[in-house]
N, C-alpha and C positions, 0 to 999 in steps of 0.2 A: 504494500499499499503505500502512496506518497507519504512524504515527510510535511509538517506543517506548512511550510513555507510555500511548497508546491501547492498543497491544497488551498491555501489562502488565495494565491495568483488565480487558480482555476475559479474559485469563488467569486473573485472580483470579476473575472471575464463572465461568469455567470450573470452576476448583477447587472453588468452592462447589457448583456444579451436580453434580459428580461426587460429592461428599460426599454432599448430599441423595439423589441418584438411587440411589447403592448401599444404602440403607436401605429407602426406602418408594417411589422414584420422584418425578418432579416436577421433576427437575432442569432440563428444557428450558424451564421457566418463569422461570429466570433466565439460562441460556445465551443462548436465541434473542434475547430482547428486547437482551441487551448486544450482540449483533450488530447488531441494528436500530438502536440508539440511537447506536452509536460509528462504524458503517459506512454512514452514510444514503445515499451515493451509489451504492452497488451494489444490483443488482436483487435482489427479495426470493428469486426461486429460489437464486440463487448464494448469499445469505446461509443460507437453510435447506439447502442442500447442504454448506455449511461447518460448520454445527452438526452435522450427522450424523456427521463424521469424529470428533470428539472424544466424542460421545455412545458411538458403536459401541466406542470404546478404553476408556472408563472402565466400560462395561456389561459388556464381556468381562473385564476384570480382576477386575470385582466377581464375576461369575459364576463365576470360576475359582476364587477365594479361597473362596467359600460353598462350592463342591463339595467342598473340602479338609476342611470340618467338619460338612456336613450331608449326610444321605443323600438322592442325588437319584434319582427313579423313572424312570431313563433310557427305559425301554421305552415308556412313556406319553408322555415330554416330547419325544422326537425327532419323533414324527409331528405334535405340537402346535405344535412349533418350525416344520417344513416347511409345515404349514397356515398358520400365521401369515405367514410368509415370503411366500408366493403371494398372501395376502390383502392383505398391506401393499403389495405390488406393485400390485395391481387398485386398491386404494384411491388409491394414487398417480397412476395413470392417469385413473381415475374424476375426480379432482380437477380434470384439464385439461379435462374435459368438463362438470362440472357445479359450480355455486358451493356453498361450504360454510358460508355465513353463520349457517344454521339450526343448527349444531352447538353452538355456544358457549352458547345459551340452554338448548338441553338438556342439555349437559353440566352446567351450572350447577345446575339441579333435581336431577340424579341426585347431584352431589356433596353438595348440601346434605341430602338423605335419608341417604347415606352416613354424613356427619359425626354427624348425630343419632342414628343406629341404633348407630354405634360409641361415641360417648359414653355411651348411655344403657346399653349391654351391655358391663360391666366384663369380662367373661369372654371377649368376642369375640378370637378369634385368639390365645387364650393355651393352648390345647391341641387335639389333634385331636378334634373333636367329631362328624364326619359319616364313617361307616363305609360304603364303597362298595366294590361288586365290582369286578373288574379291568374288566369291559364297561362300567359305569357310568361310571367313572373315565375310562376312555379316550374313551368319547362326549363327556362334557362337557368335557375337556381339549381335544378336537377343535373343538367348539363354541365354546368360550372363545377359542382360538386365532384361529379364523376370524374372529369378531365384532371383537375388539380389533386383530388384525392390520390389518383393513380400516380401522378407526377411527384407527390410527396414521397409515396412509399418506393417508388422507384428510383427517385434522385435526390429530392428534397430541398436542397439550398434555394432560398427566396419565396417558398411557398406562401408563407405569410403576406409578403409583398404583392404575389400574383392575385391573391385572393382579394386583397383591397381593390387592385386595379380592376378586378373583374367585377366587382361591386358596383364601383364608380362608372365604369367606362361600358360595361354591357348592361346593367341592372339599373344605371342611372342614379344611384344612392350618392348622397355627399359623403365627404372623407371620415366625417366622424360616425355616422350610420354605418358605412362599409367597415371601418374597423371594429365596430361593435359586433355585427354580423359576421366578420371573417374570423374573429377569436373563437366563436362556438365551432365554425367548420373544422379550425384547426385544432381545437380541442379533440374532435372526432378523429382526424387523421392522426394526430399525436399518440392518442390512445391504441388506436390499431397497430402502429408501429410498436408501441411499449410492449402491448401483449405478445407480438410476434417474438422481440427479442427477448423477453423475460421468460417466455416458454422454452427457449433454448439456452437460458442460463446465461445471457449476455447482459448482465447489468451489476455493476461495482456499487453495491449500496453504501458502503462507506464514504463512497465519494459522491454518489448521486443524492443523498439525501442533504448534506451541506450545501451542495449545489441547488438544491431545490428551494431552501430557504434563501439563498442569495438571488435565486432569479424571480422568485414571487415578490421579494422586497422590491426588486427593480423595475418588476411590472406595477407594483402598486404607485410607485413613484410616476411611473411614465403615463399611467392612466390618468391620475390625477393632473398632470400637466397637459395632456391632451383635451380633456375636459375644460380645462381652465382657459386654454388659450384657443381651441376651436379650429375650424376649418383650414384657415390660413396657415397657422402652424403646422398643422399635420401636413399639409402640402408641400412645405419647404422642407420638412424632415423627410417626406416620402422621396423628394428628389434626392437628398443627400444620400440616402439610404441606397436607392437605385444607382447613382453615381459610384458609391463605393463597391457595391456588388459588380457594377460593370469592370472596375478596375480589378478586382478581385478574380473575376473569371478571364479577364483578358490575360492575366498573369498565368493562370494555370494554363490557359489555351496555348499560349506562347510558349511556356517552358515545355510542354508536351509535345 
């Protein structure tokens, strides 16, 4: 097991990951590398499984806090979360059969397009701009849950940000409502992955538990800040996280 200084470093990264994830997603880009760098002797599935535990804790706390202040469309959200759960499990299973190396360049191209579009459209996500019937909303939410649920199980990084983008760009939510709904879907996908890894003994609980405390502490702070500052703040934060994700993916693609 890691020494105290290593564990504190990991927990500090988990706190920051929870803070970022609670606002627009993308915390996994900090938390997972922190485990890979600080615990290099452990197998990858064990580190990925360990990271899912604090991710679920922070995301769940964030989801509950958002729900206290934002109206959530539960009738459409629960079926979406259920589909995302099953799709995430399917993605994790597929990962054991098919390599996912092609996903990073594809995600990089999508993120670049997302960044440019959001930057050029200052009103993007500032208010509800798409009026959908209940049937249209339900159909789109199920499709979004299926696609991004599978993505989370098969690849993972940036799922929270893609969910926020989907709720804003395809479903017409503002950033605040998008973040609130995205958190519950992300809870479902994280739970599916966690159960998959836990059933195979791939969780270091002595590391995962303190990470969970740090992550949910960061998530609590992040949600409060997002609710206080509103859509304009979340938009800027979203752009910053997408830019950081693009840089990270660009480095990985160039290195390989």
